[in-house]
C-alpha positions in Angstrom: -8.1 -26.2 -14.2 -10.1 -23.6 -13.2 -8.2 -21.0 -14.4 -8.1 -22.3 -17.9 -10.4 -20.1 -20.1 -13.6 -22.2 -21.6 -14.0 -21.7 -25.5 -17.4 -22.9 -26.3 -18.1 -24.8 -30.0 -21.4 -23.6 -31.0 -21.6 -26.3 -34.3 -24.7 -29.0 -35.0 -22.1 -31.2 -37.1 -20.9 -33.9 -34.6 -18.6 -34.9 -37.2 -16.6 -31.5 -37.6 -17.4 -31.0 -33.6 -14.9 -34.2 -33.1 -12.4 -32.8 -35.9 -12.1 -29.0 -34.2 -12.0 -30.9 -30.7 -9.0 -32.8 -32.2 -7.4 -29.6 -33.5 -7.6 -28.0 -30.1 -6.2 -31.2 -28.2 -3.3 -29.5 -27.0 -4.5 -26.4 -26.8 -4.2 -24.6 -23.1 -8.4 -24.3 -23.3 -11.2 -25.9 -21.8 -13.1 -27.0 -24.6 -16.8 -27.7 -24.5 -19.0 -28.0 -27.3 -23.2 -27.3 -28.1 -24.6 -28.8 -31.0 -27.9 -26.9 -30.8 -28.6 -22.8 -30.0 -30.8 -24.2 -26.9 -27.7 -26.4 -25.7 -25.7 -23.1 -26.2 -27.4 -20.8 -24.0 -27.4 -23.4 -21.2 -24.1 -24.2 -21.7 -23.0 -20.1 -22.2 -25.1 -19.5 -18.4 -23.2 -22.2 -16.5 -19.3 -22.1 -18.1 -19.4 -18.5 -19.0 -17.1 -19.1 -21.4 -14.5 -16.7 -22.7 -14.6 -17.0 -26.1 -17.7 -18.9 -28.4 -16.9 -21.0 -31.5 -20.4 -20.2 -33.0 -21.7 -22.1 -36.5 -24.3 -19.6 -37.9 -26.4 -22.4 -39.5 -28.3 -24.1 -36.5 -31.3 -26.1 -36.6 -32.9 -24.3 -33.9 -31.6 -21.0 -33.2 -30.2 -17.6 -35.6 -26.7 -17.8 -35.3 -26.2 -13.8 -35.8 -29.3 -13.5 -33.5 -27.5 -15.7 -30.8 -24.0 -13.8 -31.4 -25.8 -10.8 -30.5 -27.0 -12.3 -27.4 -23.8 -13.5 -26.4 -22.0 -10.3 -27.0 -24.6 -8.6 -25.1 -23.8 -10.5 -22.1 -21.0 -9.2 -19.2 -18.2 -10.0 -19.1 -19.0 -10.1 -22.7 -16.9 -13.2 -24.7 -15.2 -13.2 -28.2 -17.0 -14.4 -30.7 -15.6 -16.4 -33.6 -18.1 -17.3 -36.5 -17.8 -20.3 -38.5 -19.8 -21.0 -41.7 -19.9 -23.0 -44.9 -21.3 -19.7 -46.6 -18.0 -17.4 -46.7 -19.7 -14.4 -48.4 -18.3 -11.5 -47.5 -21.9 -10.4 -46.6 -22.2 -12.7 -44.1 -18.9 -11.4 -42.7 -20.0 -7.8 -42.6 -23.1 -8.9 -41.1 -21.1 -11.0 -38.2 -19.0 -8.4 -38.1 -21.4 -5.3 -37.4 -23.1 -8.2 -34.7 -19.7 -7.9 -32.8 -17.9 -11.1 -34.1 -13.9 -10.6 -33.3 -13.1 -12.9 -36.1 -14.8 -15.2 -39.6 -13.6 -18.4 -40.0 -15.0 -20.2 -43.4 -15.1 -23.7 -43.6 -12.9 -25.7 -44.3 -10.1 -24.4 -42.2 -6.5 -25.3 -41.1 -6.0 -26.3 -37.7 -3.1 -23.7 -37.9 -5.1 -20.9 -38.7 -8.1 -21.7 -36.3 -5.5 -22.3 -33.3 -3.6 -18.3 -34.3 -7.3 -17.2 -34.8 -8.6 -17.9 -31.2 -5.5 -17.6 -29.5 -5.1 -13.8 -31.0 -9.1 -13.3 -29.8 -8.4 -14.6 -26.3 -5.4 -12.1 -26.4 -7.3 -9.3 -27.4 -9.8 -10.4 -24.6 -7.2 -10.4 -21.7 -5.4 -6.9 -22.7 -9.0 -5.3 -23.5 -9.9 -6.3 -20.0 -6.0 -5.2 -18.5 -6.8 -1.8 -19.8 -10.2 -1.3 -18.4 -9.2 -2.9 -15.0 -6.3 0.0 -15.0 -8.5 2.6 -16.4 -11.4 2.1 -13.4 -8.4 2.2 -11.2 -7.0 5.4 -12.6 -10.9 6.9 -12.3 -10.6 6.2 -8.5 -10.8 9.1 -6.1 -11.9 7.7 -2.9 -10.5 4.2 -1.9 -11.1 2.4 1.9 -11.2 6.6 3.5 -8.3 7.9 1.5 -10.0 10.8 -1.1 -7.5 11.3 -3.9 -7.2 10.1 -7.5 -3.1 11.1 -8.0 -1.1 8.8 -9.8 0.8 8.2 -7.0 -2.0 7.4 -4.7 -3.4 4.8 -7.3 0.1 2.8 -7.2 -0.8 3.3 -2.9 -4.2 1.9 -3.9 -3.2 -1.2 -5.9 -0.2 -2.4 -3.5 -2.7 -2.0 -0.6 -5.3 -4.6 -2.5 -2.2 -7.0 -3.4 -0.6 -6.8 -0.1 -4.3 -7.5 1.8 -4.4 -10.8 1.7 -0.9 -11.8 2.2 0.5 -12.7 6.0 3.5 -10.6 4.9 4.3 -7.8 7.2 3.9 -4.3 5.5 6.1 -1.6 6.7 4.4 1.8 5.6 6.7 5.0 5.6 5.7 9.1 4.5 5.7 11.9 6.5 3.5 13.0 9.8 -0.2 13.7 8.4 -0.1 11.8 5.0 -2.4 8.8 6.2 -0.5 5.5 7.7 -2.7 4.9 10.3 -5.5 5.0 7.9 -3.2 2.5 4.9 -3.3 0.4 8.2 -6.8 0.3 8.7 -7.6 -0.5 4.8 -5.0 -3.5 4.9 -7.1 -5.3 7.7 -10.4 -4.6 6.1 -9.6 -6.4 3.1 -7.8 -8.8 4.4 -9.3 -12.4 5.7 -8.7 -11.0 9.1 -11.5 -8.2 8.4 -13.4 -9.9 11.5 -10.8 -10.1 14.1 -9.2 -7.6 16.2 -7.4 -4.1 14.6 -5.2 -3.0 17.5 -2.9 0.1 17.2 -0.3 1.3 19.2 1.4 4.4 19.2 5.3 3.7 20.3 6.1 7.2 20.6 3.3 8.3 22.5 4.1 5.9 25.4 7.0 6.2 27.7 9.8 3.6 27.6 9.9 2.2 30.7 5.6 1.0 29.7 5.9 0.3 26.4 7.4 -3.9 27.2 3.7 -3.8 29.5 1.9 -2.5 26.1 2.8 -4.5 23.8 3.4 -7.8 25.6 1.3 -7.1 29.4 2.1 -8.1 32.5 1.1 -10.0 35.3 -0.1 -8.8 38.3 3.0 -7.6 40.8 5.3 -7.0 38.0 6.3 -3.7 38.8 5.0 -0.9 41.0 1.6 -0.5 40.3 0.7 -3.6 38.7 -2.4 -4.0 40.5 -4.1 -6.5 38.0 -3.0 -9.0 35.1 -3.4 -6.7 31.8 -3.5 -8.4 28.4 -1.1 -6.5 25.8 -1.4 -5.3 22.3 0.3 -8.6 21.1 -2.9 -11.0 22.9 -5.6 -8.2 22.0 -4.6 -8.4 18.7 -4.7 -12.5 18.4 -5.8 -13.5 15.3 -5.9 -9.9 13.8 -3.4 -7.0 13.1 -1.0 -5.4 15.3 -0.3 -2.0 13.9 3.5 -0.5 15.5 2.7 3.1 14.5 6.4 5.1 15.1 8.0 1.7 15.1 11.3 3.4 14.8 10.7 5.1 18.4 11.2 1.7 20.1 13.9 1.0 22.5 16.9 -1.3 21.7 16.3 -3.6 24.0 12.4 -4.3 23.3 14.0 -4.3 19.4 15.3 -7.9 20.3 12.2 -9.0 22.3 10.0 -7.9 19.2 12.2 -9.6 16.6 11.6 -13.0 18.6 7.9 -12.3 18.8 7.8 -11.6 15.2 9.9 -14.7 14.4 7.9 -17.7 16.5 4.7 -15.5 17.2 5.5 -16.6 21.2 5.8 -13.8 23.7 6.4 -13.5 27.7 4.2 -10.9 30.0 6.4 -8.7 32.3 6.6 -10.7 35.4 5.7 -13.9 33.6 7.5 -17.6 33.4 5.3 -18.6 31.0 5.3 -18.5 27.1 2.5 -17.4 24.9 1.6 -18.0 21.4 -0.7 -16.2 19.1 -1.7 -15.4 15.4 -0.8 -12.0 14.4 -0.4 -10.1 11.3 2.3 -6.7 11.4 1.7 -3.5 10.3 4.6 -1.0 11.1 4.8 2.5 10.2 7.2 5.4 10.9 7.8 8.6 9.3 11.5 8.6 9.6 14.1 7.0 6.9 14.4 3.4 8.8 17.5 2.8 6.6 19.3 6.0 8.4 17.9 4.9 11.6 19.7 1.6 11.3 22.9 3.3 9.9 22.9 5.4 13.4 22.5 2.8 15.1 19.0 3.3 16.6 17.7 0.7 15.0 18.2 -2.9 14.7 19.3 -3.8 11.2 17.7 -7.7 11.6 14.6 -6.3 12.6 14.2 -3.8 10.2 14.7 -6.6 7.3 12.1 -8.8 9.1 9.3 -6.0 9.0 10.5 -4.7 5.7 8.5 -6.8 3.4 6.1 -5.1 1.5 6.5 -1.3 1.7 4.2 1.6 1.3 5.7 4.7 0.9 2.6 7.4 1.3 3.4 10.5 -0.7 3.4 13.7 0.9 0.4 15.9 0.0 2.4 19.0 -1.9 2.9 16.2 -4.5 -0.7 15.5 -4.8 -1.7 18.3 -7.1 -4.8 18.5 -7.2 -5.9 16.0 -5.1 -5.6 19.1 -2.6 -8.7 20.4 -3.5 -10.6 17.2 -3.5 -10.0 16.7 0.3 -10.6 20.2 1.2 -14.0 19.8 -0.7 -14.5 16.6 1.9 -13.4 18.3 4.5 -15.5 21.3 4.1 -18.7 19.4 3.2 -18.5 17.4 6.5 -17.2 20.7 8.7 -20.0 22.6 7.3 -22.7 19.9 8.5 -21.2 19.7 11.5 -21.1 23.3 12.4 -24.5 24.2 10.5 -22.9 26.6 8.0 -23.6 27.2 4.6 -20.6 26.1 2.5 -21.0 24.6 -0.6 -17.7 24.9 -2.0 -14.4 26.3 -2.7 -13.9 30.0 -4.5 -11.3 30.1 -7.2 -9.2 32.5 -5.1 -9.2 30.0 -2.1 -8.5 26.8 -4.9 -5.4 29.0 -5.7 -4.2 29.4 -1.8 -4.5 25.6 -0.9 -2.7 24.8 -4.2 0.1 27.1 -3.7 0.7 25.9 0.2 3.3 23.3 1.0 1.4 21.6 3.5 4.4 20.3 5.5 1.5 18.6 7.8 0.3 17.0 5.3 -3.7 16.3 5.5 -3.7 17.0 8.8 -2.8 20.6 8.3 -5.4 20.2 6.0 -8.4 19.2 7.9 -7.1 21.9 10.9 -7.2 24.9 8.3 -10.6 23.8 6.7 -12.0 23.5 9.8 -10.9 26.4 11.4 -12.4 28.3 8.4 -15.6 26.6 8.6 -15.9 27.7 12.5 -14.8 31.2 12.1 -16.9 32.2 8.7 -20.2 31.7 7.1 -21.2 32.0 3.5 -22.0 29.8 0.0 -18.2 29.4 -1.1 -14.9 29.8 1.1 -13.0 32.3 0.5 -9.0 32.7 0.0 -9.7 35.3 3.4 -11.4 32.8 5.1 -8.3 30.4 5.0 -5.3 31.3 8.1 -3.1 33.6 7.2 0.0 31.0 6.8 -1.7 29.3 4.2 -2.9 32.4 2.2 0.8 33.1 1.9 1.6 29.8 0.6 3.5 28.7 3.7 6.1 31.0 3.6 8.5 30.5 6.5 10.6 33.1 8.4 13.9 33.2 7.4 16.4 34.3 9.6 19.5 36.4 8.4 22.4 34.7 7.3 25.7 35.1 9.8 27.9 37.6 8.7 31.0 35.7 6.8 34.1 34.8 9.2 37.5 35.9 7.7 39.2 33.1 6.5 41.7 33.3 10.0 39.3 33.5 11.8 37.0 30.5 10.3 40.4 28.4 10.9 40.3 29.0 14.2 36.7 28.7 15.3 35.5 25.6 12.9 36.9 22.4 13.9 37.2 19.0 11.7 33.8 17.2 12.2 35.8 14.0 12.5 37.7 15.5 15.6 34.7 16.4 17.4 33.4 13.1 16.8 36.1 11.2 18.4 36.0 13.8 21.3 32.6 13.1 22.0 32.9 9.1 22.0 36.0 9.0 23.8 34.8 11.3 26.5 31.2 9.6 26.7 33.4 6.2 27.0 34.9 7.5 30.1 32.5 9.0 31.4 31.1 5.6 32.0 33.9 4.1 33.3 35.1 2.3 29.9 31.4 1.0 29.3 31.0 0.9 25.7 27.4 -0.3 25.9 26.8 2.5 28.1 28.0 5.1 26.5 26.4 4.2 23.0 23.3 4.7 25.0 23.8 7.7 25.9 24.9 8.7 22.7 22.0 7.3 20.8 24.1 5.3 18.6 25.2 1.2 18.6 28.2 -0.3 20.4 29.0 -1.3 17.2 29.2 2.2 15.6 31.7 2.8 18.8 33.6 -0.5 18.2 34.5 0.4 14.8 35.4 4.1 15.1 38.0 2.9 17.8 39.4 0.2 15.7 39.6 3.0 12.7 41.3 5.2 15.1 44.5 2.3 16.2 45.9 2.7 18.8 45.9 6.1 19.2 43.3 6.5 21.7 43.7 8.4 25.4 45.6 7.0 28.0 43.4 5.5 30.4 40.4 4.3 28.5 39.7 1.1 28.1 40.9 -1.1 24.8 38.4 -1.8 21.9 39.2 -5.3 23.2 37.2 -4.3 26.4 
């Protein structure tokens, strides 16, 4: 099998080679044999073994020299030295040359298996540590800048999710880079050469949203003067990124759910179904589960989309990343504006780290751009930053209202449940008993109103429709 580690035995005595082959018959490794140094070099180049079991006494090569040669390759294999001359001096020389262990002939099957298992496990752990260290040292990734632990976790999820067809749900505050994450997933995926189509669900009027997603045919509505492809058709074979997906109208959410399940849709005004192959990435700056609880987002759609979650951390939780990103913006804007800036002064660094960055990376970008446009110098000083950043992100605090007397408080403050019931019943009455219409005006699901009214029992005001209605 391709994923089985290859063990290369270099042994000039064929009878011993057959004994070792028998020892390893049931081991989970692929076994290959070379009788000479020349054969060993050829097999090493073609099979790239994870481990070499090396006899030091070969007819055409110096075993220690061959050991050093193998260990100099990258990635280096583990090497176990075997020899009939089990002296301390030979063992020390082999270890100094890079051998992982030493076996003196003759040795038992169990000793061979344990020695090889330990060497291969050590190699696996070393490579895993190296991979983790390399990942932990990354300060840039597909357009992201940052080496914080939280960002390293994001990078790993993106890498693992990219090759899959599974839907990715990116959440995080505004300005944390959700679209950048979606682009990274597309860029690392097998669909990288196909379209990446981004649709901001919060920036498109509700009346036009269905047309934007699915397209329309000529005459479908006033102003539809020609057929138009929607984002679904444009993204065929590629990735469709739905930004601020929680802003979608409930009616359109049902159509989107069917599209995700089947890959089929109809353009507005058309009776013909179309089939496309689209990978979905969604994003929101809201809490999607809270949106479900509030009845503003379909639960079945949430679970269809929320397959691989990625949570982007806010900038204030990323420590030194703030300075890395600020330095990158400074270099870029200084070049664009023809300024001399080359770094951040200590005071500016302190101010940047102290600010809360409610607007995240987007706010940091604007702050650095403003400073570069309005000032010049070798170092960007704290005094050049916007006043809000210099103050550490302080917000004006409104004076708290004076506390009311207990009697007055009980008169002025009504229970929240009472206000909620009054609002629901009034909405149902104004909508002529149409619960679905009342729910739409209240921004909740009809099932929420039904549950509330069931909990109130028969105590609903007269003249309003019953729960059964």
